[in-house]
PDB file of N, CA, C and O in Angstrom:
ATOM      1  N   MET A   1      35.681 -52.833  21.999  1.00  0.00           N
ATOM      2  CA  MET A   1      37.086 -52.656  22.220  1.00  0.00           C
ATOM      3  C   MET A   1      37.693 -53.850  22.956  1.00  0.00           C
ATOM      4  O   MET A   1      38.784 -54.315  22.624  1.00  0.00           O
ATOM      5  N   ILE A   2      36.972 -54.331  23.952  1.00  0.00           N
ATOM      6  CA  ILE A   2      37.480 -55.455  24.737  1.00  0.00           C
ATOM      7  C   ILE A   2      37.617 -56.693  23.855  1.00  0.00           C
ATOM      8  O   ILE A   2      38.601 -57.425  23.960  1.00  0.00           O
ATOM      9  N   ALA A   3      36.646 -56.927  22.997  1.00  0.00           N
ATOM     10  CA  ALA A   3      36.688 -58.094  22.112  1.00  0.00           C
ATOM     11  C   ALA A   3      37.861 -57.999  21.134  1.00  0.00           C
ATOM     12  O   ALA A   3      38.508 -59.004  20.839  1.00  0.00           O
ATOM     13  N   ILE A   4      38.128 -56.810  20.640  1.00  0.00           N
ATOM     14  CA  ILE A   4      39.250 -56.620  19.707  1.00  0.00           C
ATOM     15  C   ILE A   4      40.571 -56.847  20.434  1.00  0.00           C
ATOM     16  O   ILE A   4      41.454 -57.520  19.902  1.00  0.00           O
ATOM     17  N   ALA A   5      40.725 -56.299  21.640  1.00  0.00           N
ATOM     18  CA  ALA A   5      41.954 -56.480  22.409  1.00  0.00           C
ATOM     19  C   ALA A   5      42.167 -57.950  22.768  1.00  0.00           C
ATOM     20  O   ALA A   5      43.289 -58.452  22.707  1.00  0.00           O
ATOM     21  N   TYR A   6      41.094 -58.632  23.138  1.00  0.00           N
ATOM     22  CA  TYR A   6      41.177 -60.053  23.472  1.00  0.00           C
ATOM     23  C   TYR A   6      41.607 -60.865  22.252  1.00  0.00           C
ATOM     24  O   TYR A   6      42.470 -61.737  22.349  1.00  0.00           O
ATOM     25  N   THR A   7      41.005 -60.575  21.119  1.00  0.00           N
ATOM     26  CA  THR A   7      41.348 -61.283  19.882  1.00  0.00           C
ATOM     27  C   THR A   7      42.802 -61.029  19.497  1.00  0.00           C
ATOM     28  O   THR A   7      43.499 -61.957  19.085  1.00  0.00           O
ATOM     29  N   CYS A   8      43.268 -59.795  19.623  1.00  0.00           N
ATOM     30  CA  CYS A   8      44.657 -59.478  19.291  1.00  0.00           C
ATOM     31  C   CYS A   8      45.630 -60.223  20.197  1.00  0.00           C
ATOM     32  O   CYS A   8      46.652 -60.726  19.732  1.00  0.00           O
ATOM     33  N   ALA A   9      45.315 -60.296  21.498  1.00  0.00           N
ATOM     34  CA  ALA A   9      46.187 -61.009  22.439  1.00  0.00           C
ATOM     35  C   ALA A   9      46.223 -62.496  22.116  1.00  0.00           C
ATOM     36  O   ALA A   9      47.284 -63.116  22.183  1.00  0.00           O
ATOM     37  N   ILE A  10      45.085 -63.071  21.769  1.00  0.00           N
ATOM     38  CA  ILE A  10      45.043 -64.492  21.429  1.00  0.00           C
ATOM     39  C   ILE A  10      45.834 -64.768  20.159  1.00  0.00           C
ATOM     40  O   ILE A  10      46.580 -65.746  20.096  1.00  0.00           O
ATOM     41  N   LEU A  11      45.682 -63.923  19.149  1.00  0.00           N
ATOM     42  CA  LEU A  11      46.432 -64.118  17.905  1.00  0.00           C
ATOM     43  C   LEU A  11      47.934 -63.965  18.130  1.00  0.00           C
ATOM     44  O   LEU A  11      48.723 -64.729  17.572  1.00  0.00           O
ATOM     45  N   ALA A  12      48.333 -62.998  18.931  1.00  0.00           N
ATOM     46  CA  ALA A  12      49.753 -62.821  19.226  1.00  0.00           C
ATOM     47  C   ALA A  12      50.301 -64.024  19.992  1.00  0.00           C
ATOM     48  O   ALA A  12      51.412 -64.479  19.716  1.00  0.00           O
ATOM     49  N   GLY A  13      49.543 -64.536  20.938  1.00  0.00           N
ATOM     50  CA  GLY A  13      49.977 -65.727  21.681  1.00  0.00           C
ATOM     51  C   GLY A  13      50.053 -66.949  20.805  1.00  0.00           C
ATOM     52  O   GLY A  13      50.977 -67.753  20.932  1.00  0.00           O
ATOM     53  N   TRP A  14      49.091 -67.101  19.917  1.00  0.00           N
ATOM     54  CA  TRP A  14      49.097 -68.241  19.002  1.00  0.00           C
ATOM     55  C   TRP A  14      50.301 -68.163  18.070  1.00  0.00           C
ATOM     56  O   TRP A  14      50.959 -69.172  17.819  1.00  0.00           O
ATOM     57  N   ASN A  15      50.592 -66.966  17.557  1.00  0.00           N
ATOM     58  CA  ASN A  15      51.763 -66.800  16.693  1.00  0.00           C
ATOM     59  C   ASN A  15      53.052 -67.091  17.450  1.00  0.00           C
ATOM     60  O   ASN A  15      53.968 -67.702  16.900  1.00  0.00           O
ATOM     61  N   SER A  16      53.129 -66.659  18.708  1.00  0.00           N
ATOM     62  CA  SER A  16      54.331 -66.925  19.513  1.00  0.00           C
ATOM     63  C   SER A  16      54.530 -68.419  19.727  1.00  0.00           C
ATOM     64  O   SER A  16      55.653 -68.917  19.656  1.00  0.00           O
ATOM     65  N   ARG A  17      53.448 -69.126  19.986  1.00  0.00           N
ATOM     66  CA  ARG A  17      53.555 -70.590  20.164  1.00  0.00           C
ATOM     67  C   ARG A  17      53.933 -71.275  18.868  1.00  0.00           C
ATOM     68  O   ARG A  17      54.737 -72.207  18.875  1.00  0.00           O
ATOM     69  N   GLN A  18      53.366 -70.833  17.753  1.00  0.00           N
ATOM     70  CA  GLN A  18      53.683 -71.447  16.467  1.00  0.00           C
ATOM     71  C   GLN A  18      55.149 -71.245  16.094  1.00  0.00           C
ATOM     72  O   GLN A  18      55.756 -72.116  15.471  1.00  0.00           O
ATOM     73  N   MET A  19      55.722 -70.098  16.474  1.00  0.00           N
ATOM     74  CA  MET A  19      57.126 -69.814  16.167  1.00  0.00           C
ATOM     75  C   MET A  19      58.074 -70.426  17.186  1.00  0.00           C
ATOM     76  O   MET A  19      59.291 -70.335  17.024  1.00  0.00           O
ATOM     77  N   GLY A  20      57.536 -71.054  18.240  1.00  0.00           N
ATOM     78  CA  GLY A  20      58.373 -71.673  19.254  1.00  0.00           C
ATOM     79  C   GLY A  20      58.992 -70.687  20.222  1.00  0.00           C
ATOM     80  O   GLY A  20      60.045 -70.962  20.797  1.00  0.00           O
ATOM     81  N   LEU A  21      58.358 -69.548  20.412  1.00  0.00           N
ATOM     82  CA  LEU A  21      58.907 -68.510  21.277  1.00  0.00           C
ATOM     83  C   LEU A  21      58.302 -68.512  22.668  1.00  0.00           C
ATOM     84  O   LEU A  21      58.637 -67.658  23.488  1.00  0.00           O
ATOM     85  N   GLN A  22      57.427 -69.448  22.943  1.00  0.00           N
ATOM     86  CA  GLN A  22      56.770 -69.480  24.245  1.00  0.00           C
ATOM     87  C   GLN A  22      57.776 -69.698  25.370  1.00  0.00           C
ATOM     88  O   GLN A  22      57.567 -69.219  26.484  1.00  0.00           O
ATOM     89  N   LYS A  23      58.863 -70.412  25.094  1.00  0.00           N
ATOM     90  CA  LYS A  23      59.844 -70.677  26.148  1.00  0.00           C
ATOM     91  C   LYS A  23      60.536 -69.401  26.614  1.00  0.00           C
ATOM     92  O   LYS A  23      61.085 -69.367  27.715  1.00  0.00           O
ATOM     93  N   TYR A  24      60.519 -68.350  25.793  1.00  0.00           N
ATOM     94  CA  TYR A  24      61.089 -67.082  26.212  1.00  0.00           C
ATOM     95  C   TYR A  24      60.078 -66.226  26.956  1.00  0.00           C
ATOM     96  O   TYR A  24      60.454 -65.383  27.771  1.00  0.00           O
ATOM     97  N   VAL A  25      58.811 -66.435  26.682  1.00  0.00           N
ATOM     98  CA  VAL A  25      57.757 -65.599  27.261  1.00  0.00           C
ATOM     99  C   VAL A  25      57.307 -66.138  28.610  1.00  0.00           C
ATOM    100  O   VAL A  25      57.141 -65.367  29.555  1.00  0.00           O
ATOM    101  N   GLY A  26      57.108 -67.430  28.718  1.00  0.00           N
ATOM    102  CA  GLY A  26      56.598 -68.003  29.954  1.00  0.00           C
ATOM    103  C   GLY A  26      57.116 -69.403  30.161  1.00  0.00           C
ATOM    104  O   GLY A  26      57.864 -69.934  29.341  1.00  0.00           O
ATOM    105  N   ARG A  27      56.716 -69.991  31.255  1.00  0.00           N
ATOM    106  CA  ARG A  27      57.119 -71.357  31.572  1.00  0.00           C
ATOM    107  C   ARG A  27      56.494 -72.351  30.611  1.00  0.00           C
ATOM    108  O   ARG A  27      55.354 -72.192  30.175  1.00  0.00           O
ATOM    109  N   LEU A  28      57.255 -73.366  30.295  1.00  0.00           N
ATOM    110  CA  LEU A  28      56.727 -74.439  29.467  1.00  0.00           C
ATOM    111  C   LEU A  28      55.913 -75.406  30.312  1.00  0.00           C
ATOM    112  O   LEU A  28      55.891 -75.313  31.539  1.00  0.00           O
ATOM    113  N   LYS A  29      55.258 -76.317  29.652  1.00  0.00           N
ATOM    114  CA  LYS A  29      54.454 -77.328  30.342  1.00  0.00           C
ATOM    115  C   LYS A  29      55.361 -78.232  31.178  1.00  0.00           C
ATOM    116  O   LYS A  29      56.393 -78.701  30.699  1.00  0.00           O
ATOM    117  N   GLU A  30      54.972 -78.469  32.410  1.00  0.00           N
ATOM    118  CA  GLU A  30      55.733 -79.361  33.267  1.00  0.00           C
ATOM    119  C   GLU A  30      55.347 -80.801  32.990  1.00  0.00           C
ATOM    120  O   GLU A  30      54.293 -81.065  32.412  1.00  0.00           O
ATOM    121  N   LEU A  31      56.186 -81.722  33.396  1.00  0.00           N
ATOM    122  CA  LEU A  31      55.957 -83.138  33.104  1.00  0.00           C
ATOM    123  C   LEU A  31      54.691 -83.666  33.764  1.00  0.00           C
ATOM    124  O   LEU A  31      53.995 -84.498  33.183  1.00  0.00           O
ATOM    125  N   GLN A  32      54.383 -83.196  34.965  1.00  0.00           N
ATOM    126  CA  GLN A  32      53.224 -83.713  35.684  1.00  0.00           C
ATOM    127  C   GLN A  32      51.897 -83.152  35.167  1.00  0.00           C
ATOM    128  O   GLN A  32      50.845 -83.734  35.434  1.00  0.00           O
ATOM    129  N   ARG A  33      51.924 -82.068  34.455  1.00  0.00           N
ATOM    130  CA  ARG A  33      50.696 -81.428  33.984  1.00  0.00           C
ATOM    131  C   ARG A  33      50.217 -82.065  32.691  1.00  0.00           C
ATOM    132  O   ARG A  33      51.014 -82.473  31.846  1.00  0.00           O
ATOM    133  N   SER A  34      48.914 -82.142  32.556  1.00  0.00           N
ATOM    134  CA  SER A  34      48.348 -82.662  31.307  1.00  0.00           C
ATOM    135  C   SER A  34      47.995 -81.526  30.351  1.00  0.00           C
ATOM    136  O   SER A  34      47.778 -81.762  29.163  1.00  0.00           O
ATOM    137  N   GLN A  35      47.937 -80.304  30.857  1.00  0.00           N
ATOM    138  CA  GLN A  35      47.618 -79.148  30.020  1.00  0.00           C
ATOM    139  C   GLN A  35      48.735 -78.122  30.139  1.00  0.00           C
ATOM    140  O   GLN A  35      49.566 -78.182  31.045  1.00  0.00           O
ATOM    141  N   HIS A  36      48.736 -77.172  29.197  1.00  0.00           N
ATOM    142  CA  HIS A  36      49.733 -76.106  29.248  1.00  0.00           C
ATOM    143  C   HIS A  36      49.533 -75.276  30.508  1.00  0.00           C
ATOM    144  O   HIS A  36      48.417 -75.150  31.012  1.00  0.00           O
ATOM    145  N   ARG A  37      50.611 -74.720  31.002  1.00  0.00           N
ATOM    146  CA  ARG A  37      50.552 -73.912  32.216  1.00  0.00           C
ATOM    147  C   ARG A  37      49.795 -72.612  31.981  1.00  0.00           C
ATOM    148  O   ARG A  37      49.027 -72.172  32.837  1.00  0.00           O
ATOM    149  N   HIS A  38      50.010 -72.001  30.826  1.00  0.00           N
ATOM    150  CA  HIS A  38      49.373 -70.719  30.532  1.00  0.00           C
ATOM    151  C   HIS A  38      48.614 -70.804  29.212  1.00  0.00           C
ATOM    152  O   HIS A  38      49.000 -71.531  28.297  1.00  0.00           O
ATOM    153  N   SER A  39      47.535 -70.049  29.141  1.00  0.00           N
ATOM    154  CA  SER A  39      46.715 -70.043  27.932  1.00  0.00           C
ATOM    155  C   SER A  39      47.393 -69.230  26.835  1.00  0.00           C
ATOM    156  O   SER A  39      48.361 -68.511  27.079  1.00  0.00           O
ATOM    157  N   VAL A  40      46.871 -69.359  25.643  1.00  0.00           N
ATOM    158  CA  VAL A  40      47.382 -68.595  24.506  1.00  0.00           C
ATOM    159  C   VAL A  40      47.172 -67.108  24.756  1.00  0.00           C
ATOM    160  O   VAL A  40      48.013 -66.290  24.384  1.00  0.00           O
ATOM    161  N   PHE A  41      46.063 -66.758  25.379  1.00  0.00           N
ATOM    162  CA  PHE A  41      45.779 -65.368  25.730  1.00  0.00           C
ATOM    163  C   PHE A  41      46.857 -64.817  26.652  1.00  0.00           C
ATOM    164  O   PHE A  41      47.347 -63.708  26.437  1.00  0.00           O
ATOM    165  N   TRP A  42      47.231 -65.578  27.675  1.00  0.00           N
ATOM    166  CA  TRP A  42      48.246 -65.139  28.625  1.00  0.00           C
ATOM    167  C   TRP A  42      49.591 -64.957  27.928  1.00  0.00           C
ATOM    168  O   TRP A  42      50.292 -63.978  28.182  1.00  0.00           O
ATOM    169  N   VAL A  43      49.954 -65.888  27.054  1.00  0.00           N
ATOM    170  CA  VAL A  43      51.228 -65.800  26.333  1.00  0.00           C
ATOM    171  C   VAL A  43      51.249 -64.545  25.472  1.00  0.00           C
ATOM    172  O   VAL A  43      52.271 -63.863  25.394  1.00  0.00           O
ATOM    173  N   GLY A  44      50.126 -64.233  24.823  1.00  0.00           N
ATOM    174  CA  GLY A  44      50.053 -63.024  24.001  1.00  0.00           C
ATOM    175  C   GLY A  44      50.207 -61.759  24.820  1.00  0.00           C
ATOM    176  O   GLY A  44      50.935 -60.850  24.424  1.00  0.00           O
ATOM    177  N   LEU A  45      49.531 -61.687  25.960  1.00  0.00           N
ATOM    178  CA  LEU A  45      49.636 -60.512  26.825  1.00  0.00           C
ATOM    179  C   LEU A  45      51.027 -60.375  27.423  1.00  0.00           C
ATOM    180  O   LEU A  45      51.609 -59.290  27.418  1.00  0.00           O
ATOM    181  N   TYR A  46      51.555 -61.471  27.934  1.00  0.00           N
ATOM    182  CA  TYR A  46      52.849 -61.418  28.596  1.00  0.00           C
ATOM    183  C   TYR A  46      53.967 -61.153  27.595  1.00  0.00           C
ATOM    184  O   TYR A  46      54.948 -60.492  27.934  1.00  0.00           O
ATOM    185  N   GLY A  47      53.839 -61.653  26.382  1.00  0.00           N
ATOM    186  CA  GLY A  47      54.831 -61.367  25.343  1.00  0.00           C
ATOM    187  C   GLY A  47      54.905 -59.882  25.053  1.00  0.00           C
ATOM    188  O   GLY A  47      55.988 -59.322  24.884  1.00  0.00           O
ATOM    189  N   GLN A  48      53.748 -59.253  24.997  1.00  0.00           N
ATOM    190  CA  GLN A  48      53.712 -57.814  24.756  1.00  0.00           C
ATOM    191  C   GLN A  48      54.341 -57.056  25.936  1.00  0.00           C
ATOM    192  O   GLN A  48      55.097 -56.107  25.728  1.00  0.00           O
ATOM    193  N   LEU A  49      54.038 -57.465  27.145  1.00  0.00           N
ATOM    194  CA  LEU A  49      54.631 -56.826  28.323  1.00  0.00           C
ATOM    195  C   LEU A  49      56.143 -57.021  28.362  1.00  0.00           C
ATOM    196  O   LEU A  49      56.883 -56.113  28.739  1.00  0.00           O
ATOM    197  N   TRP A  50      56.595 -58.211  27.971  1.00  0.00           N
ATOM    198  CA  TRP A  50      58.026 -58.513  27.971  1.00  0.00           C
ATOM    199  C   TRP A  50      58.765 -57.598  27.000  1.00  0.00           C
ATOM    200  O   TRP A  50      59.814 -57.049  27.335  1.00  0.00           O
ATOM    201  N   VAL A  51      58.217 -57.435  25.798  1.00  0.00           N
ATOM    202  CA  VAL A  51      58.851 -56.580  24.792  1.00  0.00           C
ATOM    203  C   VAL A  51      58.837 -55.122  25.244  1.00  0.00           C
ATOM    204  O   VAL A  51      59.844 -54.427  25.111  1.00  0.00           O
ATOM    205  N   ASN A  52      57.711 -54.652  25.775  1.00  0.00           N
ATOM    206  CA  ASN A  52      57.628 -53.267  26.250  1.00  0.00           C
ATOM    207  C   ASN A  52      58.605 -53.008  27.388  1.00  0.00           C
ATOM    208  O   ASN A  52      59.250 -51.960  27.422  1.00  0.00           O
ATOM    209  N   ALA A  53      58.723 -53.944  28.314  1.00  0.00           N
ATOM    210  CA  ALA A  53      59.661 -53.783  29.426  1.00  0.00           C
ATOM    211  C   ALA A  53      61.095 -53.779  28.933  1.00  0.00           C
ATOM    212  O   ALA A  53      61.921 -53.010  29.426  1.00  0.00           O
ATOM    213  N   MET A  54      61.396 -54.623  27.973  1.00  0.00           N
ATOM    214  CA  MET A  54      62.759 -54.669  27.443  1.00  0.00           C
ATOM    215  C   MET A  54      63.117 -53.365  26.738  1.00  0.00           C
ATOM    216  O   MET A  54      64.252 -52.898  26.831  1.00  0.00           O
ATOM    217  N   GLU A  55      62.154 -52.778  26.037  1.00  0.00           N
ATOM    218  CA  GLU A  55      62.413 -51.494  25.386  1.00  0.00           C
ATOM    219  C   GLU A  55      62.608 -50.387  26.426  1.00  0.00           C
ATOM    220  O   GLU A  55      63.448 -49.505  26.251  1.00  0.00           O
ATOM    221  N   PHE A  56      61.831 -50.440  27.500  1.00  0.00           N
ATOM    222  CA  PHE A  56      61.916 -49.419  28.533  1.00  0.00           C
ATOM    223  C   PHE A  56      63.218 -49.529  29.323  1.00  0.00           C
ATOM    224  O   PHE A  56      63.832 -48.512  29.647  1.00  0.00           O
ATOM    225  N   TRP A  57      63.640 -50.745  29.634  1.00  0.00           N
ATOM    226  CA  TRP A  57      64.819 -50.987  30.460  1.00  0.00           C
ATOM    227  C   TRP A  57      66.038 -51.403  29.648  1.00  0.00           C
ATOM    228  O   TRP A  57      66.926 -52.066  30.183  1.00  0.00           O
ATOM    229  N   THR A  58      66.107 -51.036  28.380  1.00  0.00           N
ATOM    230  CA  THR A  58      67.171 -51.510  27.502  1.00  0.00           C
ATOM    231  C   THR A  58      68.568 -51.136  28.005  1.00  0.00           C
ATOM    232  O   THR A  58      69.491 -51.946  27.911  1.00  0.00           O
ATOM    233  N   ASP A  59      68.736 -49.921  28.537  1.00  0.00           N
ATOM    234  CA  ASP A  59      70.060 -49.522  29.034  1.00  0.00           C
ATOM    235  C   ASP A  59      70.491 -50.387  30.213  1.00  0.00           C
ATOM    236  O   ASP A  59      71.641 -50.818  30.281  1.00  0.00           O
ATOM    237  N   LEU A  60      69.578 -50.639  31.132  1.00  0.00           N
ATOM    238  CA  LEU A  60      69.876 -51.482  32.282  1.00  0.00           C
ATOM    239  C   LEU A  60      70.189 -52.914  31.841  1.00  0.00           C
ATOM    240  O   LEU A  60      71.102 -53.548  32.370  1.00  0.00           O
ATOM    241  N   ALA A  61      69.433 -53.412  30.877  1.00  0.00           N
ATOM    242  CA  ALA A  61      69.664 -54.771  30.386  1.00  0.00           C
ATOM    243  C   ALA A  61      71.050 -54.896  29.757  1.00  0.00           C
ATOM    244  O   ALA A  61      71.741 -55.891  29.977  1.00  0.00           O
ATOM    245  N   HIS A  62      71.456 -53.907  28.984  1.00  0.00           N
ATOM    246  CA  HIS A  62      72.781 -53.963  28.356  1.00  0.00           C
ATOM    247  C   HIS A  62      73.893 -53.840  29.410  1.00  0.00           C
ATOM    248  O   HIS A  62      74.948 -54.458  29.268  1.00  0.00           O
ATOM    249  N   ASP A  63      73.664 -53.056  30.451  1.00  0.00           N
ATOM    250  CA  ASP A  63      74.643 -52.989  31.542  1.00  0.00           C
ATOM    251  C   ASP A  63      74.786 -54.340  32.232  1.00  0.00           C
ATOM    252  O   ASP A  63      75.898 -54.765  32.548  1.00  0.00           O
ATOM    253  N   LEU A  64      73.668 -55.012  32.463  1.00  0.00           N
ATOM    254  CA  LEU A  64      73.725 -56.339  33.079  1.00  0.00           C
ATOM    255  C   LEU A  64      74.434 -57.342  32.176  1.00  0.00           C
ATOM    256  O   LEU A  64      75.158 -58.212  32.661  1.00  0.00           O
ATOM    257  N   MET A  65      74.233 -57.227  30.874  1.00  0.00           N
ATOM    258  CA  MET A  65      74.911 -58.137  29.940  1.00  0.00           C
ATOM    259  C   MET A  65      76.419 -57.934  29.997  1.00  0.00           C
ATOM    260  O   MET A  65      77.180 -58.894  29.885  1.00  0.00           O
ATOM    261  N   ARG A  66      76.854 -56.686  30.172  1.00  0.00           N
ATOM    262  CA  ARG A  66      78.281 -56.415  30.270  1.00  0.00           C
ATOM    263  C   ARG A  66      78.865 -56.954  31.574  1.00  0.00           C
ATOM    264  O   ARG A  66      80.038 -57.324  31.620  1.00  0.00           O
ATOM    265  N   LEU A  67      78.059 -57.001  32.627  1.00  0.00           N
ATOM    266  CA  LEU A  67      78.544 -57.515  33.909  1.00  0.00           C
ATOM    267  C   LEU A  67      78.721 -59.028  33.911  1.00  0.00           C
ATOM    268  O   LEU A  67      79.557 -59.550  34.648  1.00  0.00           O
ATOM    269  N   LYS A  68      77.953 -59.733  33.102  1.00  0.00           N
ATOM    270  CA  LYS A  68      77.990 -61.198  33.066  1.00  0.00           C
ATOM    271  C   LYS A  68      78.341 -61.687  31.652  1.00  0.00           C
ATOM    272  O   LYS A  68      77.467 -62.187  30.945  1.00  0.00           O
ATOM    273  N   PRO A  69      79.592 -61.551  31.237  1.00  0.00           N
ATOM    274  CA  PRO A  69      79.952 -61.945  29.872  1.00  0.00           C
ATOM    275  C   PRO A  69      79.805 -63.445  29.615  1.00  0.00           C
ATOM    276  O   PRO A  69      79.627 -63.854  28.467  1.00  0.00           O
ATOM    277  N   ASN A  70      79.877 -64.276  30.666  1.00  0.00           N
ATOM    278  CA  ASN A  70      79.722 -65.713  30.453  1.00  0.00           C
ATOM    279  C   ASN A  70      78.280 -66.089  30.129  1.00  0.00           C
ATOM    280  O   ASN A  70      78.033 -67.174  29.602  1.00  0.00           O
ATOM    281  N   LYS A  71      77.337 -65.223  30.430  1.00  0.00           N
ATOM    282  CA  LYS A  71      75.917 -65.473  30.136  1.00  0.00           C
ATOM    283  C   LYS A  71      75.475 -64.808  28.839  1.00  0.00           C
ATOM    284  O   LYS A  71      74.293 -64.852  28.496  1.00  0.00           O
ATOM    285  N   LEU A  72      76.401 -64.196  28.118  1.00  0.00           N
ATOM    286  CA  LEU A  72      76.071 -63.449  26.908  1.00  0.00           C
ATOM    287  C   LEU A  72      75.318 -64.272  25.858  1.00  0.00           C
ATOM    288  O   LEU A  72      74.396 -63.735  25.242  1.00  0.00           O
ATOM    289  N   PRO A  73      75.659 -65.557  25.615  1.00  0.00           N
ATOM    290  CA  PRO A  73      74.880 -66.325  24.635  1.00  0.00           C
ATOM    291  C   PRO A  73      73.395 -66.445  25.000  1.00  0.00           C
ATOM    292  O   PRO A  73      72.536 -66.431  24.118  1.00  0.00           O
ATOM    293  N   TYR A  74      73.094 -66.563  26.287  1.00  0.00           N
ATOM    294  CA  TYR A  74      71.701 -66.656  26.713  1.00  0.00           C
ATOM    295  C   TYR A  74      70.981 -65.328  26.525  1.00  0.00           C
ATOM    296  O   TYR A  74      69.822 -65.298  26.110  1.00  0.00           O
ATOM    297  N   PHE A  75      71.668 -64.232  26.830  1.00  0.00           N
ATOM    298  CA  PHE A  75      71.091 -62.915  26.618  1.00  0.00           C
ATOM    299  C   PHE A  75      70.812 -62.690  25.130  1.00  0.00           C
ATOM    300  O   PHE A  75      69.769 -62.153  24.757  1.00  0.00           O
ATOM    301  N   GLN A  76      71.758 -63.106  24.291  1.00  0.00           N
ATOM    302  CA  GLN A  76      71.599 -62.921  22.855  1.00  0.00           C
ATOM    303  C   GLN A  76      70.436 -63.741  22.306  1.00  0.00           C
ATOM    304  O   GLN A  76      69.725 -63.283  21.412  1.00  0.00           O
ATOM    305  N   LYS A  77      70.235 -64.955  22.835  1.00  0.00           N
ATOM    306  CA  LYS A  77      69.084 -65.759  22.407  1.00  0.00           C
ATOM    307  C   LYS A  77      67.782 -65.050  22.739  1.00  0.00           C
ATOM    308  O   LYS A  77      66.850 -65.042  21.935  1.00  0.00           O
ATOM    309  N   GLY A  78      67.718 -64.458  23.915  1.00  0.00           N
ATOM    310  CA  GLY A  78      66.524 -63.718  24.307  1.00  0.00           C
ATOM    311  C   GLY A  78      66.300 -62.497  23.440  1.00  0.00           C
ATOM    312  O   GLY A  78      65.164 -62.195  23.073  1.00  0.00           O
ATOM    313  N   LEU A  79      67.366 -61.795  23.110  1.00  0.00           N
ATOM    314  CA  LEU A  79      67.236 -60.620  22.253  1.00  0.00           C
ATOM    315  C   LEU A  79      66.809 -61.009  20.838  1.00  0.00           C
ATOM    316  O   LEU A  79      66.018 -60.308  20.208  1.00  0.00           O
ATOM    317  N   ARG A  80      67.338 -62.137  20.341  1.00  0.00           N
ATOM    318  CA  ARG A  80      66.924 -62.603  19.010  1.00  0.00           C
ATOM    319  C   ARG A  80      65.457 -63.026  19.015  1.00  0.00           C
ATOM    320  O   ARG A  80      64.761 -62.865  18.012  1.00  0.00           O
ATOM    321  N   ALA A  81      64.993 -63.558  20.123  1.00  0.00           N
ATOM    322  CA  ALA A  81      63.588 -63.979  20.223  1.00  0.00           C
ATOM    323  C   ALA A  81      62.654 -62.783  20.286  1.00  0.00           C
ATOM    324  O   ALA A  81      61.477 -62.903  19.947  1.00  0.00           O
ATOM    325  N   MET A  82      63.153 -61.644  20.709  1.00  0.00           N
ATOM    326  CA  MET A  82      62.309 -60.464  20.855  1.00  0.00           C
ATOM    327  C   MET A  82      61.828 -59.945  19.499  1.00  0.00           C
ATOM    328  O   MET A  82      60.711 -59.435  19.407  1.00  0.00           O
ATOM    329  N   THR A  83      62.629 -60.059  18.460  1.00  0.00           N
ATOM    330  CA  THR A  83      62.228 -59.560  17.137  1.00  0.00           C
ATOM    331  C   THR A  83      61.015 -60.294  16.591  1.00  0.00           C
ATOM    332  O   THR A  83      60.070 -59.628  16.168  1.00  0.00           O
ATOM    333  N   PRO A  84      60.976 -61.634  16.573  1.00  0.00           N
ATOM    334  CA  PRO A  84      59.757 -62.296  16.100  1.00  0.00           C
ATOM    335  C   PRO A  84      58.543 -62.055  16.985  1.00  0.00           C
ATOM    336  O   PRO A  84      57.414 -62.016  16.496  1.00  0.00           O
ATOM    337  N   ILE A  85      58.773 -61.894  18.298  1.00  0.00           N
ATOM    338  CA  ILE A  85      57.646 -61.607  19.179  1.00  0.00           C
ATOM    339  C   ILE A  85      57.065 -60.243  18.848  1.00  0.00           C
ATOM    340  O   ILE A  85      55.846 -60.068  18.860  1.00  0.00           O
ATOM    341  N   GLN A  86      57.928 -59.272  18.552  1.00  0.00           N
ATOM    342  CA  GLN A  86      57.442 -57.954  18.148  1.00  0.00           C
ATOM    343  C   GLN A  86      56.655 -58.040  16.841  1.00  0.00           C
ATOM    344  O   GLN A  86      55.649 -57.349  16.674  1.00  0.00           O
ATOM    345  N   SER A  87      57.107 -58.880  15.922  1.00  0.00           N
ATOM    346  CA  SER A  87      56.382 -59.007  14.651  1.00  0.00           C
ATOM    347  C   SER A  87      55.049 -59.724  14.837  1.00  0.00           C
ATOM    348  O   SER A  87      54.108 -59.496  14.077  1.00  0.00           O
ATOM    349  N   ALA A  88      54.966 -60.592  15.847  1.00  0.00           N
ATOM    350  CA  ALA A  88      53.707 -61.293  16.125  1.00  0.00           C
ATOM    351  C   ALA A  88      52.671 -60.357  16.734  1.00  0.00           C
ATOM    352  O   ALA A  88      51.468 -60.598  16.632  1.00  0.00           O
ATOM    353  N   LEU A  89      53.147 -59.289  17.369  1.00  0.00           N
ATOM    354  CA  LEU A  89      52.237 -58.331  17.990  1.00  0.00           C
ATOM    355  C   LEU A  89      51.772 -57.405  16.930  1.00  0.00           C
ATOM    356  O   LEU A  89      50.988 -56.497  17.205  1.00  0.00           O
TER     357      LEU A  89
END
């Protein structure tokens, strides 16, 4: 079971990186670093947590979007990124 879960997380993280969605899931590589900040495994796990949290807190998230209308384009980019991340999982 552990091997299957690990493999699924790695594949989901790899798909997220290939689609260019890592910037929504975690921090990108900093200029001083020679390697990525987070592994593909971490990106896969955190992407799944991000989507699950967004589904759980969707009402609160939409209330916050209504409070900050000037930030709406950024919120919409994040919401659009959530669909491919869900398909990668």
